[in-house]
N, C-alpha and C positions, 0 to 999 in steps of 0.2 A: 591919187590916194587920199585926197582931202576928204572924200565922202566916208572914209573909215575913222576919221577922227571923232573923238568923243564930243558929243553935244549934250546940253542939259537934258534934252528929251531922252536920248539914248541912256544916259546915266540913270535917269529915274526908272526907266523900264527894267534895267539890270537890277537895281536895288529892290524894285517890287518883286521881281522873280526870285531873288535870294530870300526875301522876307517870306514869300509864300512857301518856298522850299523848306525853310527853317521851321515854319509853322506846321507843315505836314510831318516833318521829322519829329517835332516835339509831340504832336498828337499820336504818332505811331509809337513813340517811346512810352507815352502814358498808357496807351492801350495794350501794348505788348509788354508783359512783365519781364523783369530781369531774370537771369538764369536761376539765382537762388529762389526767387518768387515762383518760377515755374516748377522747380523741384518741390517746393512746399505745397503747391497746388496738386501736383501729381501724388504726393504722399497723402494728402487729404482725400483725394479720389480713391486711392488704393485702400486707405483705412476705412472709408465708407463702404467699399465693396466687401472688405473682409468682415466688417461689422454685420453687414447684411447676410453674408454667408454664415457667420457665427450664429446669428439669430435664427436663420433657417435650420441650422444644425441642432440648436437647442430645442426648437419646436419639434423637430423630428424625434430627437431623443426623448422628449417629454411624452410624445405619443407612444413611443415604444415602451417607456416606463409604465404609462397608464395601462397599456394592454397587458403587460406582465403582472401588474398589481391586480387587475381584474381577473386574470387567469388564476393567480394564487388564491384570491378570495373565492372564486368559483370552485377551485380544487378543495379548499378548506371546507366550504359548505357541503360539497359532495362527500367529504370524508367524515362528517359528523356521524357518530355511532350512538346507539341507545343502550343504556343499562337499566334493566328492570330489577328492582330490589324486592324480594319476597320476605315478609316478616310474619311467620305463623305465631298466633297468640292465643293463650287461654288465661283469662284473668291477669292481664299484664298492665293494668291502668297506671301502676307506679313507674314502670320502666319504658313503656312504648313511646311516650312523648320525647324522652331523652334520646331514644334510638333514632326516631325520625329527625329530630333537630340535629343529630350528629352527622347525618348523611351530608358529605361535603359537595353539595350541588354546585356551588359557585366555582370551587376548584375543579370539579369534574367538567364544568362548562369551559373552563380555560384550556382544558385538554381535548376539547371538541366532543364531549359526551353530553347527551341529554339523559335525564333520569326520570324514571317512573317508579314510585313507591307503592307497593300493594300490601296492605295489612290484611291477613286472613284471620278473621275473628272466629275462633273455634269454639262456638257455643259459650262465650264468656258470660258470667253473671254479674260482673262489675261494670265499670265505665270505660272499658278498653275501646269499645266501638266509638263512643262519644269523643274520647281524647283524640283518637286517630282522625275522625272527621273534622275536628277543630283545627288540626294541622293541615288540612286541605289535601289529604292523600286519598287514594282509592281504597275502599274497604270492601272485602268479599266475606260473606258469611258461609261457614261450613258447619252444619249441624251435627255431622257424625264426629263423635269425640275421638281425639287422637292426633298426634303431631303428623303422622303419616297421611291421614285424611286431609288435614289442613294444607300440607305441602302439595298434595295432588290437586287440591282445589286451586292453589296458587299457580301450578303449572298450566292448568286449563285456562287461566286468565292472562297469560303472557301474550302480548300483542305480537303480530307477525313481523313488525319492523324492529324487534329487539335483536341486538347483537350479542349481548352478554347478560347472564342471569346470576344474581347474587342472592344467597339465602342466609339469614342470621336470625337468632332468637330475639324476642321482644322484651326480655327481662334486663337488658342493658349489661349482660355479662360480656358480650362481644361488642367491640367498639366499631360503630358504623363509620367513624372517621377514617378507618383503615381500609376501606373498600378498594381504593386504588392500588393498594399493595397486592391484593389478590388479582386485580385485573391486568396489571402490567405483564406478568408472564404469559397470559393468554393473548394479549395484544401483540407481543413480540413473537408469537408462534412457538414458544418454548414447550407448551404442553396443551392438553385439552381441558383439564380440570385442575383447579387449585383448591386445597382445603387449608383453613387456618389452624395452625398447630399451637395449642396452649403449652404443651410440654417443652417445645423449643423456643417459646416466647416468654412473655412477662406475666407472671401470676401475682395479682395484688391481694393483699389483706387476707391471706389464708383461704382464698375462695375455692381452692381445689383440695378436697380432703384426702388423707392418706389412702383410705379404702378406694376412693375413686381413681387415684393415681395407679394403685396396684392393678385394679381391674382393667383400666385403660392400657396399661403396659402389657398385660396378657393378650388383650384383643389385638393390639397393634402388632405385637410380635407374631401372632398367628397369621395376620394378614400379610405381613412382610415375608414370612416363611412359606406360606402355602399359596398365596395369591400373587406373590412377587411384585408387590406394590411398595414403592419407596416413600412411605409416609411415616409420620411420627405421632399421629393422634387420630385414632379410629372413631372415637365417639364425639368428635367436634360437631358443633352446630353452625359452623361458618364455611360456606361453600361458594365457589364461583365456577360457572360453566360457560362454554360457548353455547349459544342458543341452539345450534344444530345438534349438540350432544343431548340437551334436554329433550328435544323432539324425539330422539331415538330411545333415550333411557326411560322416559315417563311411562310408556305403555307397559313396561316390565315391572313397575313398582307395585308391590302388593301389601306391604306393611301398613298397618293403621296407627302404630304407636311409635315408641322411641327406638325401635330397631331399624327405623328408616335410614339412618345414616350408614349403618353397617351394610344394609341391603344395597344401598346406592353404590358404596365403594366396591363391594365384592362383585356386583353385576357389571359395573363399569370396567373393572379389571377383566372380567370374562369377555366383555365386548371389545377388548383390546385398546382401550383409551389410555393415554399417558396421564397419570395422576401424581402430583407432587404437592408438597406442603410449604407454607411460608410461616414465619413466626408472627404471632398476634398477641394482643393484650387480653387477659382474662380477669374480670373484676367480680366483686361480690354482687350477687343478683339483687334486683329490686323485687320484693315480694317473696313468695315461698316456692319451693321446688315441687314440680309435679312428677318427678322421677321416682319410681319405686325400685330401689337398688337391687333387691333380691329378684323380684318378678321380672323386671326389665333386663337384669343381668342374664337370667336364664334364657329369655327370648333372643338376646343378642348372641349368646353362645350357640344356640340352636341355629340361628341364621348363618353363622360362620361355617358350621359343619354342613348344613343343608346346601348352601350355594357352591360348595366344592364340586358338586355334580351338575350344577345348573348350566343349561345351554339356552340361548335365546331361541324362541319358537317363532315361526312365521305368523301364527295367529296373533301373538302378542304385538308384533310389528304393525299388523293391520288393525289393531284395536284403537279406535279413535277416541273412545271414552275411557280415559285412565283416571 
């Protein structure tokens, strides 16, 4: 058994083997992280994966949001509607500029309306035409004297892409700032035609004389009783229509003068359209009145009685030049 005894050489071999083993274990310990370190590494890997998933989700959500915004913008663009404002004028150089400036084009644009203003110069001898042109609006000239003739000329110049038509006088008695008040019931489908009522609105500076009030009360009562139209101002000069209503109504209009409003109301009633009124502001006119109280009063009264028997004719509907 002597050969099993330790010798210096054997001892050195054993020591070297232990040293190498210890070095290998030390290297393995350094390369292999401890349990807490491994958990920390796993958390970092998991966190990195979750961050990547979160980033992918945010990109996807952003793409969906962009598509929705694009869709909404496209829808808004497609929903833009056009309002054409007709202003018949005869010697209204003092008021026409204020009426044009008062049209709330910026506010109307915020509600997705575009606006075209058409001034119908009814053979004016003053600077009505020049004032309107300086404001950058479209001016149409109608040589045949009379408000009815001027309005019919305005109807002929309405563009085909118009959705709503508004008519008001050029003497600044009616406030163009209130146009949207007349458009809102049409936009919501409440009715077909809206008229601005002075009698249920605000009348400034004694701009409505007692005689005119009494005459208007008689005409309005007649229309409510015999035409069954629920309005409160028959002789108003502030109207708003759907464009499709104007297309049907215009060929039936025959009046050349101030009986035009009563003719339109009574014939629209006979055509079966729903007509209602909204309160408006009525102010003192700029310039002088062109209305002849007695003569025009007789014409309006005759129109009320005459149209009780009126029925639309096929030939009128086919008349392209109204």
